[in-house]
FILOFI-805953 format. One record per residue (C-alpha): residue in three letters; x, y, z. Coordinates in steps of 0.1 Angstrom, whole numbers. Example, Ala and Ser with C-alpha at 12.3 -4.5 7.8 and 13.67 -1.06 7.14 Angstrom:
% FILOFI-805953
<r residuo="ALA" x="123" y="-45" z="78"/>
<r residuo="SER" x="137" y="-11" z="71"/>
//
This chain:
% FILOFI-805953
<r residuo="MET" x="1936" y="603" z="-2215"/>
<r residuo="ALA" x="1933" y="625" z="-2184"/>
<r residuo="ARG" x="1929" y="662" z="-2190"/>
<r residuo="ILE" x="1952" y="684" z="-2168"/>
<r residuo="THR" x="1939" y="719" z="-2159"/>
<r residuo="PRO" x="1965" y="747" z="-2158"/>
<r residuo="LEU" x="1974" y="756" z="-2122"/>
<r residuo="HIS" x="1964" y="792" z="-2126"/>
<r residuo="LEU" x="1928" y="783" z="-2136"/>
<r residuo="ILE" x="1921" y="760" z="-2106"/>
<r residuo="PRO" x="1909" y="787" z="-2082"/>
<r residuo="ALA" x="1884" y="800" z="-2107"/>
<r residuo="LEU" x="1871" y="765" z="-2115"/>
<r residuo="ILE" x="1867" y="757" z="-2078"/>
<r residuo="ALA" x="1849" y="789" z="-2071"/>
<r residuo="ALA" x="1825" y="782" z="-2100"/>
<r residuo="ALA" x="1819" y="746" z="-2089"/>
<r residuo="SER" x="1814" y="756" z="-2053"/>
<r residuo="HIS" x="1788" y="781" z="-2063"/>
<r residuo="ALA" x="1771" y="754" z="-2083"/>
<r residuo="GLY" x="1774" y="729" z="-2054"/>
<r residuo="GLU" x="1789" y="702" z="-2077"/>
<r residuo="ILE" x="1825" y="694" z="-2089"/>
<r residuo="THR" x="1835" y="670" z="-2116"/>
<r residuo="ILE" x="1866" y="651" z="-2105"/>
<r residuo="GLU" x="1896" y="655" z="-2127"/>
<r residuo="GLN" x="1933" y="652" z="-2122"/>
<r residuo="GLN" x="1951" y="685" z="-2115"/>
<r residuo="PRO" x="1982" y="699" z="-2100"/>
<r residuo="PHE" x="1982" y="698" z="-2062"/>
<r residuo="VAL" x="2006" y="719" z="-2041"/>
<r residuo="VAL" x="2010" y="722" z="-2003"/>
<r residuo="GLU" x="2026" y="755" z="-1996"/>
<r residuo="LYS" x="2039" y="766" z="-1961"/>
<r residuo="SER" x="2045" y="801" z="-1951"/>
<r residuo="VAL" x="2065" y="807" z="-1920"/>
<r residuo="SER" x="2079" y="837" z="-1902"/>
<r residuo="ALA" x="2117" y="838" z="-1896"/>
<r residuo="VAL" x="2143" y="860" z="-1880"/>
<r residuo="ALA" x="2177" y="869" z="-1894"/>
<r residuo="LEU" x="2202" y="859" z="-1868"/>
<r residuo="PRO" x="2240" y="853" z="-1868"/>
<r residuo="VAL" x="2252" y="818" z="-1874"/>
<r residuo="GLY" x="2264" y="806" z="-1839"/>
<r residuo="ASP" x="2244" y="834" z="-1823"/>
<r residuo="GLY" x="2273" y="858" z="-1819"/>
<r residuo="THR" x="2291" y="867" z="-1787"/>
<r residuo="LEU" x="2269" y="869" z="-1756"/>
<r residuo="ILE" x="2278" y="897" z="-1732"/>
<r residuo="GLN" x="2272" y="891" z="-1695"/>
<r residuo="LEU" x="2287" y="900" z="-1662"/>
<r residuo="ASP" x="2302" y="871" z="-1642"/>
<r residuo="PRO" x="2318" y="888" z="-1612"/>
<r residuo="LYS" x="2333" y="867" z="-1584"/>
<r residuo="ALA" x="2327" y="891" z="-1555"/>
<r residuo="TRP" x="2311" y="924" z="-1566"/>
<r residuo="ALA" x="2274" y="926" z="-1574"/>
<r residuo="GLU" x="2266" y="963" z="-1581"/>
<r residuo="PHE" x="2271" y="974" z="-1617"/>
<r residuo="THR" x="2256" y="1008" z="-1625"/>
<r residuo="ILE" x="2258" y="1018" z="-1662"/>
<r residuo="THR" x="2274" y="1051" z="-1670"/>
<r residuo="LYS" x="2276" y="1046" z="-1707"/>
<r residuo="ILE" x="2262" y="1021" z="-1732"/>
<r residuo="ALA" x="2264" y="1019" z="-1770"/>
<r residuo="ALA" x="2231" y="1022" z="-1788"/>
<r residuo="HIS" x="2212" y="992" z="-1798"/>
<r residuo="GLY" x="2222" y="979" z="-1833"/>
<r residuo="SER" x="2251" y="1003" z="-1835"/>
<r residuo="LYS" x="2281" y="995" z="-1856"/>
<r residuo="VAL" x="2313" y="993" z="-1835"/>
<r residuo="ALA" x="2350" y="989" z="-1842"/>
<r residuo="LYS" x="2374" y="968" z="-1823"/>
<r residuo="GLY" x="2382" y="984" z="-1789"/>
<r residuo="ASP" x="2352" y="1006" z="-1788"/>
<r residuo="ILE" x="2335" y="1008" z="-1754"/>
<r residuo="LEU" x="2302" y="988" z="-1754"/>
<r residuo="VAL" x="2293" y="993" z="-1718"/>
<r residuo="SER" x="2310" y="1011" z="-1689"/>
<r residuo="PHE" x="2300" y="1011" z="-1652"/>
<r residuo="ASP" x="2305" y="1035" z="-1623"/>
<r residuo="PRO" x="2336" y="1023" z="-1604"/>
<r residuo="GLU" x="2335" y="1046" z="-1574"/>
<r residuo="ASP" x="2322" y="1021" z="-1549"/>
<r residuo="ILE" x="2344" y="992" z="-1559"/>
<r residuo="ASP" x="2375" y="1014" z="-1559"/>
<r residuo="LYS" x="2367" y="1023" z="-1523"/>
<r residuo="LYS" x="2363" y="987" z="-1515"/>
<r residuo="LEU" x="2396" y="979" z="-1532"/>
<r residuo="VAL" x="2414" y="1005" z="-1510"/>
<r residuo="ASP" x="2398" y="989" z="-1479"/>
<r residuo="ALA" x="2407" y="954" z="-1490"/>
<r residuo="ARG" x="2443" y="963" z="-1497"/>
<r residuo="ARG" x="2447" y="979" z="-1462"/>
<r residuo="ALA" x="2430" y="949" z="-1446"/>
<r residuo="LEU" x="2454" y="926" z="-1464"/>
<r residuo="GLU" x="2484" y="946" z="-1452"/>
<r residuo="ALA" x="2471" y="946" z="-1416"/>
<r residuo="GLY" x="2464" y="909" z="-1418"/>
<r residuo="THR" x="2499" y="902" z="-1432"/>
<r residuo="LEU" x="2515" y="921" z="-1403"/>
<r residuo="ALA" x="2494" y="903" z="-1378"/>
<r residuo="LEU" x="2503" y="870" z="-1393"/>
<r residuo="GLN" x="2540" y="879" z="-1392"/>
<r residuo="GLN" x="2537" y="889" z="-1355"/>
<r residuo="ALA" x="2518" y="857" z="-1347"/>
<r residuo="GLU" x="2545" y="836" z="-1364"/>
<r residuo="LEU" x="2572" y="854" z="-1344"/>
<r residuo="ASP" x="2552" y="850" z="-1311"/>
<r residuo="ASN" x="2546" y="813" z="-1318"/>
<r residuo="LYS" x="2582" y="807" z="-1326"/>
<r residuo="LEU" x="2593" y="824" z="-1294"/>
<r residuo="LEU" x="2567" y="805" z="-1274"/>
<r residuo="GLN" x="2580" y="772" z="-1286"/>
<r residuo="GLU" x="2616" y="782" z="-1280"/>
<r residuo="THR" x="2611" y="796" z="-1245"/>
<r residuo="ALA" x="2586" y="769" z="-1233"/>
<r residuo="PRO" x="2613" y="744" z="-1223"/>
<r residuo="ASN" x="2633" y="771" z="-1203"/>
<r residuo="LYS" x="2601" y="782" z="-1185"/>
<r residuo="LEU" x="2593" y="747" z="-1175"/>
<r residuo="ASP" x="2629" y="741" z="-1164"/>
<r residuo="ALA" x="2628" y="772" z="-1142"/>
<r residuo="LEU" x="2595" y="762" z="-1127"/>
<r residuo="ARG" x="2609" y="727" z="-1120"/>
<r residuo="ARG" x="2640" y="742" z="-1103"/>
<r residuo="ALA" x="2618" y="765" z="-1082"/>
<r residuo="ALA" x="2596" y="736" z="-1071"/>
<r residuo="GLU" x="2627" y="715" z="-1063"/>
<r residuo="ILE" x="2643" y="743" z="-1043"/>
<r residuo="ALA" x="2611" y="750" z="-1024"/>
<r residuo="ALA" x="2607" y="713" z="-1015"/>
<r residuo="GLU" x="2643" y="711" z="-1005"/>
<r residuo="GLU" x="2641" y="742" z="-983"/>
<r residuo="ASN" x="2610" y="730" z="-966"/>
<r residuo="ALA" x="2624" y="696" z="-960"/>
<r residuo="TYR" x="2657" y="710" z="-946"/>
<r residuo="PHE" x="2638" y="734" z="-924"/>
<r residuo="THR" x="2614" y="707" z="-911"/>
<r residuo="LYS" x="2641" y="681" z="-905"/>
<r residuo="ILE" x="2672" y="702" z="-895"/>
<r residuo="ARG" x="2670" y="740" z="-894"/>
<r residuo="ARG" x="2639" y="744" z="-873"/>
<r residuo="LYS" x="2654" y="723" z="-845"/>
<r residuo="SER" x="2688" y="740" z="-848"/>
<r residuo="SER" x="2671" y="774" z="-847"/>
<r residuo="GLU" x="2652" y="764" z="-815"/>
<r residuo="GLU" x="2684" y="752" z="-800"/>
<r residuo="THR" x="2702" y="784" z="-810"/>
<r residuo="ALA" x="2675" y="804" z="-794"/>
<r residuo="ALA" x="2676" y="783" z="-762"/>
<r residuo="GLN" x="2714" y="786" z="-762"/>
<r residuo="SER" x="2712" y="824" z="-766"/>
<r residuo="LEU" x="2688" y="826" z="-737"/>
<r residuo="LYS" x="2709" y="804" z="-716"/>
<r residuo="ARG" x="2740" y="824" z="-724"/>
<r residuo="SER" x="2722" y="856" z="-714"/>
<r residuo="GLU" x="2711" y="840" z="-681"/>
<r residuo="GLN" x="2747" y="829" z="-675"/>
<r residuo="ILE" x="2760" y="864" z="-682"/>
<r residuo="LEU" x="2735" y="879" z="-658"/>
<r residuo="GLY" x="2744" y="854" z="-632"/>
<r residuo="ASN" x="2781" y="861" z="-636"/>
<r residuo="GLN" x="2776" y="898" z="-634"/>
<r residuo="ARG" x="2755" y="895" z="-602"/>
<r residuo="GLU" x="2781" y="872" z="-587"/>
<r residuo="GLU" x="2809" y="896" z="-595"/>
<r residuo="LEU" x="2788" y="924" z="-580"/>
<r residuo="ARG" x="2782" y="904" z="-548"/>
<r residuo="GLN" x="2819" y="896" z="-545"/>
<r residuo="LEU" x="2830" y="932" z="-550"/>
<r residuo="THR" x="2804" y="944" z="-525"/>
<r residuo="LYS" x="2815" y="919" z="-499"/>
<r residuo="MET" x="2851" y="927" z="-504"/>
<r residuo="TYR" x="2847" y="965" z="-502"/>
<r residuo="GLN" x="2824" y="962" z="-472"/>
<r residuo="ALA" x="2852" y="946" z="-452"/>
<r residuo="ASP" x="2870" y="979" z="-453"/>
<r residuo="ASP" x="2860" y="1007" z="-429"/>
<r residuo="VAL" x="2860" y="1033" z="-455"/>
<r residuo="THR" x="2851" y="1027" z="-492"/>
<r residuo="GLU" x="2875" y="1045" z="-514"/>
<r residuo="GLU" x="2864" y="1066" z="-543"/>
<r residuo="THR" x="2878" y="1041" z="-568"/>
<r residuo="GLU" x="2860" y="1012" z="-552"/>
<r residuo="GLU" x="2828" y="1032" z="-554"/>
<r residuo="ILE" x="2833" y="1037" z="-591"/>
<r residuo="ILE" x="2840" y="1000" z="-596"/>
<r residuo="LEU" x="2808" y="990" z="-578"/>
<r residuo="VAL" x="2787" y="1015" z="-598"/>
<r residuo="ARG" x="2802" y="1001" z="-630"/>
<r residuo="GLN" x="2794" y="966" z="-620"/>
<r residuo="GLN" x="2759" y="975" z="-610"/>
<r residuo="ASP" x="2754" y="989" z="-645"/>
<r residuo="ALA" x="2767" y="957" z="-660"/>
<r residuo="VAL" x="2742" y="937" z="-639"/>
<r residuo="ALA" x="2714" y="960" z="-651"/>
<r residuo="ALA" x="2725" y="956" z="-687"/>
<r residuo="ALA" x="2727" y="919" z="-684"/>
<r residuo="GLU" x="2692" y="919" z="-668"/>
<r residuo="PHE" x="2679" y="939" z="-698"/>
<r residuo="ALA" x="2697" y="917" z="-723"/>
<r residuo="LEU" x="2681" y="886" z="-706"/>
<r residuo="ARG" x="2647" y="902" z="-708"/>
<r residuo="MET" x="2652" y="909" z="-745"/>
<r residuo="GLU" x="2666" y="875" z="-752"/>
<r residuo="THR" x="2636" y="859" z="-734"/>
<r residuo="LEU" x="2613" y="878" z="-756"/>
<r residuo="ASP" x="2632" y="869" z="-787"/>
<r residuo="HIS" x="2633" y="833" z="-776"/>
<r residuo="LYS" x="2596" y="832" z="-771"/>
<r residuo="ARG" x="2589" y="849" z="-804"/>
<r residuo="THR" x="2612" y="826" z="-822"/>
<r residuo="LEU" x="2595" y="795" z="-809"/>
<r residuo="GLU" x="2559" y="808" z="-810"/>
<r residuo="VAL" x="2559" y="831" z="-841"/>
<r residuo="THR" x="2590" y="832" z="-863"/>
<r residuo="LEU" x="2597" y="795" z="-867"/>
<r residuo="PRO" x="2560" y="785" z="-871"/>
<r residuo="ARG" x="2555" y="813" z="-896"/>
<r residuo="GLU" x="2586" y="803" z="-916"/>
<r residuo="ALA" x="2574" y="767" z="-915"/>
<r residuo="THR" x="2540" y="778" z="-930"/>
<r residuo="THR" x="2557" y="800" z="-956"/>
<r residuo="LEU" x="2581" y="773" z="-967"/>
<r residuo="ALA" x="2552" y="747" z="-969"/>
<r residuo="ASN" x="2531" y="771" z="-988"/>
<r residuo="ASN" x="2559" y="779" z="-1012"/>
<r residuo="GLU" x="2565" y="742" z="-1018"/>
<r residuo="ARG" x="2528" y="737" z="-1024"/>
<r residuo="ASP" x="2525" y="768" z="-1047"/>
<r residuo="THR" x="2556" y="760" z="-1068"/>
<r residuo="ALA" x="2544" y="724" z="-1073"/>
<r residuo="ILE" x="2510" y="738" z="-1084"/>
<r residuo="ASN" x="2526" y="763" z="-1107"/>
<r residuo="LEU" x="2547" y="736" z="-1122"/>
<r residuo="LYS" x="2518" y="713" z="-1128"/>
<r residuo="LYS" x="2497" y="741" z="-1142"/>
<r residuo="ALA" x="2526" y="752" z="-1166"/>
<r residuo="GLU" x="2531" y="716" z="-1177"/>
<r residuo="ALA" x="2495" y="716" z="-1189"/>
<r residuo="GLU" x="2491" y="752" z="-1200"/>
<r residuo="ILE" x="2524" y="757" z="-1220"/>
<r residuo="PRO" x="2518" y="728" z="-1244"/>
<r residuo="ARG" x="2482" y="739" z="-1247"/>
<r residuo="SER" x="2493" y="775" z="-1254"/>
<r residuo="ILE" x="2517" y="762" z="-1281"/>
<r residuo="GLU" x="2488" y="743" z="-1297"/>
<r residuo="GLN" x="2465" y="772" z="-1294"/>
<r residuo="GLY" x="2492" y="794" z="-1309"/>
<r residuo="LYS" x="2495" y="770" z="-1338"/>
<r residuo="ILE" x="2457" y="770" z="-1343"/>
<r residuo="GLN" x="2455" y="808" z="-1342"/>
<r residuo="LEU" x="2484" y="810" z="-1366"/>
<r residuo="GLU" x="2467" y="787" z="-1390"/>
<r residuo="SER" x="2435" y="808" z="-1386"/>
<r residuo="LEU" x="2454" y="839" z="-1394"/>
<r residuo="LYS" x="2470" y="822" z="-1424"/>
<r residuo="THR" x="2436" y="812" z="-1436"/>
<r residuo="ALA" x="2422" y="846" z="-1431"/>
<r residuo="ASN" x="2452" y="861" z="-1449"/>
<r residuo="GLN" x="2448" y="838" z="-1478"/>
<r residuo="ARG" x="2411" y="846" z="-1480"/>
<r residuo="ALA" x="2419" y="883" z="-1479"/>
<r residuo="LYS" x="2443" y="878" z="-1508"/>
<r residuo="GLU" x="2417" y="858" z="-1528"/>
<r residuo="GLU" x="2390" y="885" z="-1520"/>
<r residuo="LEU" x="2413" y="912" z="-1532"/>
<r residuo="ALA" x="2422" y="892" z="-1564"/>
<r residuo="GLN" x="2385" y="887" z="-1570"/>
<r residuo="LEU" x="2377" y="924" z="-1566"/>
<r residuo="GLU" x="2406" y="933" z="-1589"/>
<r residuo="ALA" x="2393" y="908" z="-1615"/>
<r residuo="ASP" x="2358" y="923" z="-1611"/>
<r residuo="ARG" x="2372" y="958" z="-1615"/>
<r residuo="ALA" x="2383" y="948" z="-1650"/>
<r residuo="LEU" x="2346" y="941" z="-1658"/>
<r residuo="PHE" x="2337" y="978" z="-1654"/>
<r residuo="GLU" x="2345" y="985" z="-1690"/>
<r residuo="ILE" x="2334" y="961" z="-1717"/>
<r residuo="LYS" x="2350" y="967" z="-1752"/>
<r residuo="ALA" x="2342" y="953" z="-1786"/>
<r residuo="PRO" x="2364" y="923" z="-1794"/>
<r residuo="GLY" x="2363" y="932" z="-1830"/>
<r residuo="ASP" x="2344" y="950" z="-1857"/>
<r residuo="GLY" x="2307" y="943" z="-1857"/>
<r residuo="PHE" x="2273" y="953" z="-1843"/>
<r residuo="PHE" x="2261" y="956" z="-1808"/>
<r residuo="TYR" x="2226" y="945" z="-1798"/>
<r residuo="HIS" x="2207" y="950" z="-1765"/>
<r residuo="GLY" x="2194" y="917" z="-1753"/>
<r residuo="PRO" x="2207" y="881" z="-1757"/>
<r residuo="ILE" x="2207" y="863" z="-1791"/>
<r residuo="GLU" x="2210" y="826" z="-1782"/>
<r residuo="LYS" x="2196" y="793" z="-1793"/>
<r residuo="GLY" x="2183" y="809" z="-1825"/>
<r residuo="ARG" x="2162" y="835" z="-1806"/>
<r residuo="TRP" x="2167" y="872" z="-1798"/>
<r residuo="THR" x="2150" y="876" z="-1764"/>
<r residuo="PRO" x="2154" y="911" z="-1751"/>
<r residuo="GLY" x="2126" y="908" z="-1726"/>
<r residuo="LYS" x="2127" y="932" z="-1697"/>
<r residuo="VAL" x="2164" y="931" z="-1695"/>
<r residuo="VAL" x="2167" y="959" z="-1720"/>
<r residuo="GLU" x="2148" y="982" z="-1696"/>
<r residuo="ALA" x="2179" y="983" z="-1675"/>
<r residuo="LEU" x="2203" y="990" z="-1704"/>
<r residuo="VAL" x="2203" y="1028" z="-1699"/>
<r residuo="PRO" x="2225" y="1052" z="-1679"/>
<r residuo="HIS" x="2221" y="1046" z="-1642"/>
<r residuo="GLY" x="2205" y="1012" z="-1650"/>
<r residuo="ARG" x="2217" y="979" z="-1635"/>
<r residuo="PRO" x="2219" y="949" z="-1658"/>
<r residuo="PRO" x="2215" y="914" z="-1643"/>
<r residuo="ILE" x="2247" y="895" z="-1634"/>
<r residuo="HIS" x="2254" y="859" z="-1645"/>
<r residuo="THR" x="2229" y="864" z="-1673"/>
<r residuo="ALA" x="2235" y="875" z="-1708"/>
<r residuo="PHE" x="2221" y="911" z="-1714"/>
<r residuo="ALA" x="2236" y="920" z="-1748"/>
<r residuo="THR" x="2252" y="905" z="-1779"/>
<r residuo="PHE" x="2281" y="914" z="-1801"/>
<r residuo="VAL" x="2279" y="902" z="-1837"/>
<r residuo="PRO" x="2311" y="903" z="-1856"/>
<r residuo="ASN" x="2312" y="915" z="-1892"/>
<r residuo="SER" x="2325" y="882" z="-1903"/>
<r residuo="VAL" x="2295" y="863" z="-1890"/>
<r residuo="LYS" x="2269" y="854" z="-1916"/>
<r residuo="LEU" x="2232" y="859" z="-1910"/>
<r residuo="GLU" x="2208" y="830" z="-1915"/>
<r residuo="LEU" x="2170" y="828" z="-1911"/>
<r residuo="ILE" x="2158" y="809" z="-1881"/>
<r residuo="SER" x="2122" y="799" z="-1875"/>
<r residuo="PHE" x="2104" y="780" z="-1848"/>
<r residuo="LEU" x="2076" y="758" z="-1862"/>
<r residuo="ASP" x="2045" y="742" z="-1848"/>
<r residuo="ASP" x="2041" y="704" z="-1850"/>
<r residuo="ALA" x="2020" y="703" z="-1882"/>
<r residuo="THR" x="2044" y="726" z="-1901"/>
<r residuo="ALA" x="2075" y="708" z="-1889"/>
<r residuo="ARG" x="2061" y="674" z="-1898"/>
<r residuo="SER" x="2052" y="686" z="-1933"/>
<r residuo="LEU" x="2088" y="697" z="-1941"/>
<r residuo="LYS" x="2121" y="679" z="-1946"/>
<r residuo="PRO" x="2157" y="692" z="-1949"/>
<r residuo="ASP" x="2169" y="706" z="-1982"/>
<r residuo="LEU" x="2135" y="720" z="-1992"/>
<r residuo="SER" x="2139" y="751" z="-2012"/>
<r residuo="GLY" x="2118" y="783" z="-2010"/>
<r residuo="ILE" x="2119" y="820" z="-2012"/>
<r residuo="ALA" x="2122" y="846" z="-1985"/>
<r residuo="THR" x="2110" y="882" z="-1986"/>
<r residuo="LEU" x="2116" y="911" z="-1963"/>
<r residuo="ALA" x="2087" y="934" z="-1954"/>
<r residuo="GLY" x="2088" y="965" z="-1976"/>
<r residuo="ARG" x="2109" y="948" z="-2002"/>
<r residuo="GLU" x="2086" y="921" z="-2014"/>
<r residuo="ASP" x="2099" y="927" z="-2049"/>
<r residuo="VAL" x="2131" y="909" z="-2040"/>
<r residuo="GLU" x="2127" y="872" z="-2036"/>
<r residuo="ILE" x="2157" y="855" z="-2019"/>
<r residuo="PRO" x="2162" y="818" z="-2025"/>
<r residuo="VAL" x="2165" y="798" z="-1993"/>
<r residuo="LYS" x="2171" y="762" z="-1983"/>
<r residuo="LEU" x="2160" y="744" z="-1952"/>
<r residuo="ALA" x="2194" y="735" z="-1938"/>
<r residuo="THR" x="2185" y="718" z="-1906"/>
<r residuo="LEU" x="2152" y="709" z="-1889"/>
<r residuo="ALA" x="2151" y="698" z="-1852"/>
<r residuo="GLY" x="2139" y="662" z="-1848"/>
<r residuo="ALA" x="2123" y="669" z="-1814"/>
<r residuo="PRO" x="2104" y="699" z="-1800"/>
<r residuo="GLY" x="2120" y="723" z="-1776"/>
<r residuo="ALA" x="2107" y="732" z="-1742"/>
<r residuo="ASP" x="2081" y="755" z="-1757"/>
<r residuo="GLY" x="2068" y="728" z="-1780"/>
<r residuo="THR" x="2083" y="743" z="-1813"/>
<r residuo="TYR" x="2108" y="728" z="-1837"/>
<r residuo="ARG" x="2138" y="749" z="-1847"/>
<r residuo="ALA" x="2144" y="753" z="-1884"/>
<r residuo="ASP" x="2176" y="769" z="-1899"/>
<r residuo="PHE" x="2175" y="783" z="-1934"/>
<r residuo="SER" x="2206" y="790" z="-1954"/>
<r residuo="LEU" x="2208" y="817" z="-1980"/>
<r residuo="THR" x="2229" y="843" z="-1998"/>
<r residuo="TRP" x="2218" y="878" z="-1991"/>
<r residuo="PRO" x="2217" y="903" z="-2020"/>
<r residuo="LYS" x="2246" y="928" z="-2017"/>
<r residuo="ASP" x="2221" y="957" z="-2015"/>
<r residuo="LEU" x="2197" y="940" z="-1991"/>
<r residuo="THR" x="2215" y="926" z="-1961"/>
<r residuo="PRO" x="2193" y="931" z="-1930"/>
<r residuo="ALA" x="2204" y="937" z="-1895"/>
<r residuo="ALA" x="2203" y="909" z="-1869"/>
<r residuo="GLY" x="2168" y="905" z="-1856"/>
<r residuo="ALA" x="2150" y="915" z="-1888"/>
<r residuo="THR" x="2120" y="894" z="-1897"/>
<r residuo="ALA" x="2113" y="877" z="-1930"/>
<r residuo="GLN" x="2085" y="857" z="-1945"/>
<r residuo="ILE" x="2095" y="823" z="-1960"/>
<r residuo="ARG" x="2074" y="804" z="-1985"/>
<r residuo="LEU" x="2081" y="767" z="-1991"/>
<r residuo="ILE" x="2066" y="740" z="-2013"/>
<r residuo="ALA" x="2062" y="712" z="-1988"/>
<r residuo="TYR" x="2045" y="688" z="-2012"/>
<r residuo="GLN" x="2034" y="688" z="-2049"/>
<r residuo="GLN" x="2019" y="665" z="-2075"/>
<r residuo="ALA" x="2016" y="673" z="-2111"/>
<r residuo="ALA" x="1984" y="653" z="-2115"/>
<r residuo="ALA" x="1962" y="644" z="-2084"/>
<r residuo="VAL" x="1926" y="640" z="-2074"/>
<r residuo="VAL" x="1918" y="669" z="-2053"/>
<r residuo="VAL" x="1886" y="680" z="-2035"/>
<r residuo="PRO" x="1877" y="710" z="-2014"/>
<r residuo="ASN" x="1882" y="705" z="-1977"/>
<r residuo="LYS" x="1846" y="712" z="-1970"/>
<r residuo="ALA" x="1835" y="683" z="-1993"/>
<r residuo="LEU" x="1849" y="659" z="-1968"/>
<r residuo="ALA" x="1830" y="646" z="-1938"/>
<r residuo="PHE" x="1842" y="622" z="-1910"/>
<r residuo="GLY" x="1820" y="595" z="-1897"/>
<r residuo="ALA" x="1818" y="560" z="-1885"/>
<r residuo="SER" x="1832" y="547" z="-1917"/>
<r residuo="GLY" x="1860" y="573" z="-1918"/>
<r residuo="TRP" x="1863" y="601" z="-1944"/>
<r residuo="THR" x="1836" y="603" z="-1970"/>
<r residuo="VAL" x="1824" y="625" z="-1998"/>
<r residuo="GLU" x="1789" y="628" z="-2014"/>
<r residuo="VAL" x="1790" y="613" z="-2049"/>
<r residuo="LYS" x="1762" y="621" z="-2075"/>
<r residuo="LEU" x="1749" y="589" z="-2092"/>
<r residuo="ALA" x="1737" y="585" z="-2128"/>
<r residuo="ASP" x="1701" y="587" z="-2117"/>
<r residuo="GLY" x="1706" y="620" z="-2101"/>
<r residuo="LYS" x="1707" y="606" z="-2066"/>
<r residuo="THR" x="1737" y="608" z="-2043"/>
<r residuo="GLU" x="1755" y="586" z="-2018"/>
<r residuo="ARG" x="1784" y="589" z="-1994"/>
<r residuo="ARG" x="1814" y="570" z="-2004"/>
<r residuo="PRO" x="1845" y="564" z="-1982"/>
<r residuo="VAL" x="1878" y="579" z="-1995"/>
<r residuo="LYS" x="1914" y="578" z="-1984"/>
<r residuo="ARG" x="1930" y="612" z="-1979"/>
<r residuo="GLY" x="1965" y="622" z="-1989"/>
<r residuo="ARG" x="1981" y="655" z="-1981"/>
<r residuo="VAL" x="1960" y="685" z="-1970"/>
<r residuo="SER" x="1965" y="722" z="-1978"/>
<r residuo="SER" x="1947" y="751" z="-1964"/>
<r residuo="ASP" x="1917" y="747" z="-1988"/>
<r residuo="GLU" x="1921" y="713" z="-2005"/>
<r residuo="THR" x="1927" y="677" z="-1998"/>
<r residuo="GLU" x="1944" y="651" z="-2020"/>
<r residuo="ILE" x="1924" y="619" z="-2025"/>
<r residuo="VAL" x="1945" y="589" z="-2031"/>
<r residuo="SER" x="1917" y="563" z="-2034"/>
<r residuo="GLY" x="1879" y="562" z="-2035"/>
<r residuo="LEU" x="1872" y="586" z="-2063"/>
<r residuo="GLU" x="1877" y="584" z="-2101"/>
<r residuo="VAL" x="1882" y="610" z="-2128"/>
<r residuo="GLY" x="1848" y="620" z="-2142"/>
<r residuo="GLN" x="1828" y="614" z="-2111"/>
<r residuo="VAL" x="1807" y="643" z="-2097"/>
<r residuo="ILE" x="1807" y="652" z="-2060"/>
<r residuo="VAL" x="1784" y="675" z="-2041"/>
<r residuo="VAL" x="1801" y="702" z="-2021"/>
<r residuo="PRO" x="1782" y="720" z="-1993"/>
<r residuo="GLU" x="1780" y="757" z="-1997"/>
<r residuo="LYS" x="1791" y="762" z="-1961"/>
//
């Protein structure tokens, strides 16, 4: 019948055998214990606090609650200096008012332009038609009639002069027949001579007018009328192209103003929303921590350096955490490959807090990640019930001890008794004649000092253990 050595005597026996260099194989309890460090963190990580502004980027701390402080609902956790954003809000509101007025004026101008455009085009068409009619009438009729009128006026002046001269000749001839010219006759002759002189002057003036009419006035009017016809036609053609284009440009400018006005409204709304971020209050009763607690880790990093008055925390990045009173703390650990592989869910163990090692808190491995994270570690969550007088703050560290494997009776050898070679793992066995030989063995589980042997050794055999 196999003899089982009490667990508390094993270390002494191993020490004695190691000193002697030989160990007699016997079945004994074998335990693989794992000790891991863990951190007390809220289930679900708590509420991350970060700034997610839409437009504003400068947040300078004026007041911040102390790290780990207990807060009540509505207490200010962090407040920021609002001076610059308040100035920006004033400017944004004024810009929006000015843009709204500009938009209203543009809408009115555009409406009037569309309403008056047909009238303007009609007026230009009428002007072009009238100019063409006037030029055509002048060219075909009025110029010739004006020339004839001028010629008729000249001819009439010539006739008047001829008549006046003939009358003067007749009077002179009649009065010369008398021996004595009476005073009345003299007066009549002088008067007639004046009439002749006036007719001669009128003829000269009419001759000049006739010449100017033919050489200057009528050619000049012809040029003016032709130019007017040409210019009004050009203006009409230009207006027919420009007015529709102006209407379209007005519509485009109006749409641009509408877009700018809408963007100004959105910018103002974003600034007003960002202004509400300048005071962050506790959503309930709980604790406030500097640095983010997420994915089972409290990672303050360098972000906590900015969490002081006049400091500037990062935006779009969690910089603090609020943990409600109602949230329970669990222990979270991140394990290496070997440790994670040796554990399985529902394993039980004990946790101790530094300084209170006298209190052993039962824990259970609630979940264990099936794959490593980006840093190569496996997350392990341990559930527990904290003693009423020993509830740590979030972020406190604890040491967890777990029995990963145990056998009540197993063949166990010191780790240094094993050697690995071409035939695998071997141990040096002492034979009956006092000689030794290396025999292959199959390993089971391994602890920090011992290895379980599942085959290759029997109880009662003696193995040689190197001193080093």
